[in-house]
N, C-alpha and C positions, 0 to 999 in steps of 0.2 A: 447513310441510310440507317432507319432505325431497327433496333434489333428485337427478337423477340426475347422476353423474359424467360428463363428457365425455369424460376420458380413459379411462374403462371402456367408453364407447360405441365410440371408436377403436380400443380395442382388441378388440372384438368384429368389426368391420370387417375389421380386421387379421387376425383368425384366421380370417375368411371366405373373405378372398383367397387365405391361404395354402393352404387346404382344397382350391380348384380347381387350384391350381398342382403338387396331387399327381398325375403321370400314371402311377403305376405299374399294369401291366395283371394280371387276371387269368389264370392260368395252370391251362388245363383239359390234362390229359394222361391217360394211359391207354387201353384200350380202347372204342373207338367214341368216342375224345374229339373228333374230328371233329365228329360229330354233337352232340353237348353245346354244343361252343363256338357250333356254328351258332345252335342254341337259346338259349341264352344272350346271344348278341352280336346276336340281332335290332333292325334299327333302330340298334344302337349305333355309335359312333364306331370309325374304323380305329384300330387299334391297341390298343385297350381289352383284347382278348383276345389270348392267343398260346397254342399247343398245343406248341410247342417250348423248348428251352432250360433251364438249370437254374432251381430255385426262387428261388435269391437275387434280389433287386429285383422280385418279384411282390407284389402286395397280399394274395394269396391263392393257394392252390394246390385244385384240385377234382381230386381223382385217381380214375379211373373203374376199379374194381377187377373182375374175373369169380372170384368164389369167394376162397379163401385167397389173400390176398396173397403174390404172386411174389417172386422175390431183384430182378427190377427196380423192383418195386412199393415194398419196403422199403427201396431205396436211394434212391429220388427222396423217399420220406419221411421218411428220417432227416436228408437232406438239406436240406428244407423245416424240421425241429424244429433243426437248427443253425444257421440260417439265420433263426430266430423267424418263419416263414413259417407263417402260420394256415391250419388244413387241414381241408376237406371232403372224406370219403371217400363214393363213390355203387358201393354193391354192387349191381352187376346180377345175381347169383345168384339174387334172391329171400329170401336169408337173411342175417340179421344175425350177422356173426363178428366176432372181434377183431381189430383193425386196428393195429399196432404203430405207437406215436408219434400214436394218434388218439383222443381223448377219444369213449366209447360215444355220447353225445349230439352228435357231430358227423358220425355215420355216417348216412347216408340209404339206405335199402334200395328196389329200384326191383321192384315186383311185376311177376311172371313176364309178359312179352308187353304189358303195358303202356306202354313206351316211358320215357323219363325223367321222373321226376314234378319238373317243373321248381318249380313251387310251393313244394314243399319243399326241394329243395334251394337255394332262394334263401331261404326261412325260417332256414336252416340256417347259410348264409352270413351273414346280415343279423345273426343272432344272435350269430356268433362275433366278428364285426368292431366289432359295436357303432356307435360313430360314425364309424368309422375307413372305413366303407363308403359315406361320404358321397360322396368323389371318382369312388368306380367307379359310385355311382348317376347322376352326371351324366353319365357317357358309355356307361352300361347302363342304358337303359330298362328292362328287366328288374327289375332291381334295386329303381326308383325307389318303387313303391309301398309295398314294405315297409320301405324305409327311411324313409320318410315314415311311415308309420303307428307304427313305432316312435319316432321322434323327437316326434310331436305326444303318444303316449300318456307316454313319460318326462318329457317338462315339465310336461304339466297334472300329474301324480303329484306332481312335485316341487313345483309351486307349491302343490297341494293342500297338501301337508304344511306348507310355510312358512306358507301362511295360517293353520293352526291354531296352530302354534309362536309365531308372532309376536307379541305381544300390546300391544307399544306403538305407539299410534296414529301414522300416517304411517309408521312405519320401514318397514311391509311396502312400499309404493310403489316406491322404488327397487328393492328386491331382485326384487320379483316382474315388475316392466317388464323389467329386464335381463334377467331368465329369458324372457320373451316376445320382448326381441330378439334373443336368442341362437337361440332356437328359430325365428324368421323367417328370420334369416340362414343355420342351417342347410338350412331347407328351400328357401332360394333356390339354395344351394351345390349340393343334392341335384338340382335341376334345371337346372345349369349356368349360372346366371344370376348375373352379377358386379353387386354391390352398389359403387356409388360416389357420390359428392356429387351426381349427377343422380337418385338414389333417396332422397334425403334427406326429400321429403315422406312416403314409406311407411314411414320410420322415425318420424317423426313421427305419422303416423296411427297406427301401435302405440302409441306414448307416450298417444296420446288415448284409445285405446281400453282401456290400462290405468288410466286415469285413471276411465272411467265404469266398468270394473269395480269397482274400488274404492268409486266413490259409492255402485253399487248396495249391495255389501256393507255401506256404510256405514248406508243405510237400512234394510236388513233386520236389522241387527243392531240397530237402535232399535226394532224390534218384536217381537224375539224375546229375550225376558229371560232364557233359561234355553238354557244349550247353544247360545251365539251361536258358539261358535267352530267347530261344526259348520258354522253357515252359512258363516263368513267362510272355512273351507278348501274347501266347495261349491262357493262362486263363483268362487274363484282356480282353480279347477279345470276349471270348465265355461266361466269366460271363458279362461282360456289354451287351453282344446281347441278353443272355437268360433274363435278369433283363428288356432292352427293350421290349420285347418280351410279358412279362409277365406283364408290366405297360399298355403297349398297350391295351389288352385284357382286363383290369380294367376298364380303363376308358372308353372304349367302352360299357363295361356293363351297367356302373352309369351312364354315359351321362351327359350334361351339365344340364338336370332339376331334378339330385339330387346332385347338384354340391352345 
């Protein structure tokens, strides 16, 4: 049976530590920016959000607009574009308007009189940043659920596809399990939990879970003579999702203080 490469596992641990070393803040600016910053920064770590300074050095920019972008709005959006800082525009006018340097999918419209739609802003931010949102989630709890939802779904889907695509017996184990380890480590990072040698038992448990899911798939394949690849892909998807949700609950319970 194929085995995991220890160097590959070490590389995943190193990547997880690197993610937590990124302390780039979220920049929130524009009209009512202080109010939105308070809502996005609730229970967050000091310095995770700033409301002043240039876009350079920020993980992302959330620019709050009041209708047609002003010259000041455009100047900051242009600066963010030049610095390659992702931008989410929040339109408080209640109407979707074209915003220079910002994709239409990255514009969140606030319903009149309803306050900031924080969940929609968070979803747009996480979709724009993808896995680069992980270091922010470690310091801004308001982002964490959306980041974890995205990670669990993404890795489950990847493993489901790989479960279908890999036909060589045993060849799927290291690939699927490395993806499961990668998912667990990213979920840990999103919760601000450091994984080191003291957490090796958790990694071993993950590998054991991977073996368990593979055994289930093999048993099911023996009873399903037709379209066994569907079963294999389904087990890989469901198994990875179950593992991700369990890891998510665990890291939420221990928190960074216990890391």
